[in-house]
Structures are given as C-alpha cells and as structure tokens.
C-alpha positions, 0 to 999 in steps of 0.5 A: 473486469480485471485480474488481480496479480496476487490472487489471480481472480477476475474481479470488477473494477470496484474491487481495486483501488485507484492508481494514477500510474497504472494504464487503466487507472486501477492498481494491479492488486485487489482491495482484499489482497492489499488488506491481507498484506497490510494485516500480515506486515503490520508489525514489520511496517511499525518497526520500519517507521519507528527506525525511520523516525529515529534516524530522521528526527531532525529532518522531520522536525523541520518538515513539520514546522 
C-alpha cells in the first residue's frame, strides 16, 4: 500500500505508474490523479509544445532525420 501525494488516499501499488527514479519503483501520484492533471492541463500543454516546436524548428529537423 502506498499513499498518493496528491489525493492522500492509500492505494495498492497497481494504482501507481512505475518510476525508476523513485525508491520503491513507483511514482508518488496515483494513476487517477495523473489522468485528472492531464485533462485539466491539456490546452496549456498543447500551447507549450506548439511554441517549443516553433522555437526549435531547425533542431527538430536535424534530430528527426
């Protein structure tokens, strides 16, 4: 059992994504909280990556070759 650092509920390890950089091998935030965060920030992330692609157009062309 592990407590989610966002919702503070105790959940089994199957409710957490794996994460190599964490001591126990699982992320600190449960799958439900991660999905909720992704839904809430979908537009902001979309804008961020659009700006990133515009600013790094040449580097991305080289990398994708």
